[in-house]
Steps between C-alpha positions, in 0.01 A plus 500: 500500500448781248202658674676833562633515144153439358355771726758748370421406139130545570564841657709609199215387275254710701733800461497453125120501493496840672753635249316356201174675595654825375642329190859539620780245447666354808825681577743517788857598587751238612723551807776598255289789369417332168146584377301205365184521287306199372416585135204263461221672308208355311523457126255645253453481126611763253366478145700619199307536175688427178387462140541121521389412851437608855791434735436440869785587733521432871617791710507594865222716642504731801307248710704282733471120485373444855551123520849517353594783737369299795670166415833662416523741793583261791789312327641818345488688829662217696769449235579873509558469875714189447711678240540810716603290799757312290656824369510657845660182638762504224581866570532432875727202432721711274532769767596230749760354262306177441440316171135455406324265256131412468254328266130581473285186477283536184273210593304653783144502364244239597503302176875508459570373849365155417816394316867516595681665209818344366730621221399412144668163434721452201722238346860570410576479130828377359689762307592390147867446427714385208300352213168573672584870522619504136179332386282749688686803361486364143131410525429841650667667202302288252175584678569873494549476124209254450738256330286189548689295242816517710301440816362178354856373469553558873192297592684171549734668751219636718478386861304597809757750633530680169124515442458649848762773466409627153156642598655640819750683282214618276242585766508874430381417149184296547431470125827319430463296820158379389628415151782295652253323730275408206805385301596260781137395541486408131834320467573354845207543744656251745738778608209714624462393862272686743796712606578607143133564431485716810792712377318603182180557703694738727640686200159538335308610810777741595439666163119479542455243223234311693327339200822331390582394856152355553527313170817327624336422835201342324733281294676385816167413660385319186816291475495407871126471558542168685729653763277599794792685662584703190385831649728450801800401285448791262465748785819362653687534168382859454581588860854359490583673171349833613824660619698345217286690249469818709127451460191689619187386690310517170616147428282373785201687359533282190511187715192610696309561179582158355443306823181685595366241743442557870693187603808635318468878539522498880813277521660722233418807707633349822826412330532851357459651847752261653746586225457878546375554145322831447121467499290710263131571441461221243647242739272602785199500269573137406533411869167669574341302217643176643354573843162587347500171305571316826217686676743678734356847454652641821848414373426669168384815680815495714719482187302788347556715810867403502526607137381849592718508810804432282421812297358315197195620309261207438387453140136452405572125473597493869169658597316260268662204673371611840157587359479147358600357836230697684230399251606134514431511873168681459632837624349710224467815712871487590587447133299808399671708772841390369399603147409846631832520684679411178323784318579744782867407462487604134490148351229443240312165506531290185273243337619228739396714798149550365460138383604377845251737664220387268581139580472580872163668452368195314612251764 
């Protein structure tokens, strides 16, 4: 079905090889006259000597990153034609007196096409009124002034709606939000449902306070260790409160780290894709690790290639995951080649890389 499309992609890849021989980046001009240059160069190390230490900085060199240029060229070139065609169509429609509207499908790559995206789900939240609104405003004032003695007097009047809205009102101040959460946890932990726990987790991860967020997640797991469906319920609570908290995809990184098991990581990932949540390097690395643990090395390699195709720079841990997968399947030569590729791309191997290689040599 896609034989012609694949032939075109292969031909574009061959063109890139010819260009790369002379160490030139791939560049072209769209039908609209817009020049395009792919700025993918290899990274090198730059050492800065100080009195205290030697700093190593990563900086671009003059050498092009051949593989990155090759994998990015076909989709970028085709998208530039798509965009040009859309603009030219819109201009023609305007000249003809017609209204024009269009939407570019962002889920066109091989890996993305496996799931049908739907909007991020969310639950409606009741707006506080009357005494509930008064309570929230008063408690908010006490929290801003750290007047815990007066807050203690309000404890008996706390309810689920009030406990939910107070951290939402405080979410720009994660320190106060966390203090309020711990105050509730100490005096009335029964009010902290999965939904209310997820709210504080959103607030903390949005402000990059991952240690505190992971601490709360560990407590949830410890208190519900008998619930075999806890990971699914927690993911659902975080997902449905995502828009309520104006959250970021970093919250799912915390979940991946806590539930780092292949039978959980892949369902998490599938749900993220279905819910149109932005995927980052950390997420894809965890998915690669899950596939390697399951012995599905081809899937891990496909995710790695997709990572690069999406314009992401793999970390050394991503390379280490694939190297481990190759060695586990007895493909030591392939693992060594990947290590060399990593070094050519300006990424220095770490102790895990060398320990994994030594383990492969001893097998």
